[in-house]
C-alpha positions as CSV (number, residue, x, y, z in Angstrom):
1,G,-27.7,98.4,-18.3
2,A,-25.3,98.9,-21.1
3,R,-25.9,99.2,-24.8
4,V,-23.7,97.6,-27.2
5,Y,-22.6,99.4,-30.5
6,S,-21.2,97.2,-33.0
7,F,-19.6,98.3,-36.3
8,E,-19.2,96.5,-39.0
9,P,-18.6,97.7,-42.9
10,H,-18.2,94.5,-45.2
11,P,-21.7,93.6,-46.5
12,Q,-21.2,89.7,-46.0
13,T,-19.6,89.9,-42.8
14,F,-21.9,92.0,-41.7
15,K,-24.8,89.5,-42.7
16,S,-23.0,87.0,-39.9
17,L,-23.1,89.5,-37.6
18,Q,-26.5,90.0,-37.6
19,A,-27.5,86.5,-37.6
20,A,-25.1,85.9,-34.6
21,M,-27.0,89.0,-32.8
22,S,-30.8,88.4,-33.7
23,G,-33.2,89.1,-30.5
24,R,-30.5,90.6,-28.2
25,K,-31.9,94.2,-27.4
26,R,-29.3,95.8,-26.1
27,V,-26.9,95.5,-29.6
28,S,-27.3,97.9,-31.7
29,L,-25.8,96.8,-35.1
30,H,-24.3,99.4,-37.5
31,Q,-22.8,98.3,-41.3
32,I,-20.5,101.4,-41.0
33,A,-16.8,102.0,-41.2
34,L,-15.3,104.5,-38.3
35,G,-12.5,106.5,-39.2
36,E,-11.3,110.2,-39.9
37,K,-13.7,111.2,-42.4
38,I,-17.2,111.0,-43.0
39,G,-18.3,109.3,-46.5
40,N,-16.9,106.5,-49.0
41,V,-13.6,104.6,-48.1
42,T,-12.4,101.7,-50.0
43,L,-12.1,98.4,-48.4
44,Y,-10.3,96.0,-50.3
45,E,-11.4,92.0,-50.3
46,Y,-9.2,89.5,-51.3
47,A,-9.9,86.3,-52.4
48,V,-9.1,83.1,-54.8
49,S,-11.2,82.2,-56.5
50,G,-13.1,79.1,-56.0
51,D,-11.8,78.2,-52.3
52,G,-14.2,80.2,-50.1
53,S,-11.3,82.1,-48.4
54,L,-11.8,85.9,-48.1
55,I,-9.2,88.5,-46.4
56,N,-10.3,91.7,-45.8
57,S,-7.9,94.9,-45.8
58,L,-7.8,98.7,-45.9
59,V,-4.8,98.8,-48.0
60,P,-4.4,97.7,-51.5
61,N,-1.7,94.9,-52.3
62,A,-1.6,93.9,-48.8
63,R,1.6,91.6,-48.5
64,F,0.3,88.5,-46.9
65,P,-2.7,88.0,-49.4
66,V,-0.7,89.1,-52.6
67,K,2.1,86.7,-51.1
68,F,-0.8,83.6,-51.4
69,G,-2.2,84.9,-54.7
70,Y,-5.1,86.9,-53.7
71,S,-6.4,89.1,-55.7
72,A,-8.2,92.6,-54.9
73,A,-11.7,93.8,-55.3
74,E,-12.7,97.1,-54.4
75,I,-15.7,97.9,-51.8
76,A,-16.9,101.2,-51.7
77,V,-18.2,101.1,-47.9
78,P,-19.8,104.4,-46.1
79,C,-17.4,105.8,-43.1
80,T,-17.9,108.0,-40.2
81,R,-16.0,109.3,-37.1
82,V,-17.0,108.2,-33.5
83,D,-18.2,112.1,-32.4
84,A,-19.9,112.3,-35.5
85,F,-21.9,108.7,-34.9
86,C,-22.7,109.9,-31.4
87,A,-23.8,113.3,-32.0
88,D,-26.1,112.2,-34.8
89,R,-27.5,109.9,-32.0
90,S,-27.4,112.2,-29.2
91,I,-25.3,109.4,-27.7
92,T,-23.7,110.8,-24.2
93,T,-23.6,109.7,-20.2
94,A,-25.4,110.9,-17.8
95,A,-22.9,113.5,-17.0
96,S,-23.2,114.6,-20.5
97,T,-19.8,113.6,-21.4
98,P,-18.4,111.4,-24.3
99,P,-19.7,108.0,-24.2
100,S,-17.4,105.1,-22.9
101,L,-15.5,103.4,-26.3
102,W,-13.6,100.2,-25.6
103,W,-11.9,100.0,-28.7
104,T,-11.3,96.4,-30.4
105,G,-11.4,97.3,-34.1
106,R,-9.8,98.9,-36.5
107,S,-10.6,102.2,-37.9
108,V,-10.6,103.1,-41.4
109,G,-7.5,105.6,-42.3
110,S,-3.9,105.7,-41.3
111,R,-2.1,104.2,-38.1
112,P,-2.4,107.3,-36.4
113,S,-6.4,107.6,-36.5
114,H,-6.5,104.1,-35.0
115,D,-3.7,105.2,-32.1
116,R,-6.1,108.5,-31.6
117,H,-9.1,106.5,-31.3
118,A,-7.4,103.5,-29.1
119,E,-6.1,106.5,-26.5
120,W,-9.5,108.2,-26.7
121,G,-10.8,105.1,-25.4
122,R,-8.7,104.5,-22.7
123,R,-9.1,108.1,-21.6
124,H,-13.2,107.4,-21.3
125,R,-13.5,104.1,-19.9
126,A,-16.0,103.9,-17.2
127,P,-14.9,103.3,-13.6
128,G,-13.3,100.0,-12.8
129,R,-12.2,99.4,-16.2
């Protein structure tokens, strides 16, 4: 069967993900961002004091949250590249080619990085996808 690798860098959201995926043997959860570099990156968490709302962004002064009075707190989160993550865990397919990747999130870094990862995912899909 297939194995799912899930990535969520935000600490609070990661806890929710852990609770939702508890007991699922084929799901591997990782509290890390994916992007262009290896190391820590800044995640911006926007919140209005007391209303319980959180909006996370990869950019400071994001238009929507700032427009509605949200202020940002900076959170340092670990980040790695997809290739490094796979190499560190010896993740390959039977043919020793890069594993299939269905990109459903956003990479940390510039927009071109996201486009590159999405293109990589389109080129490496399993047959019939």
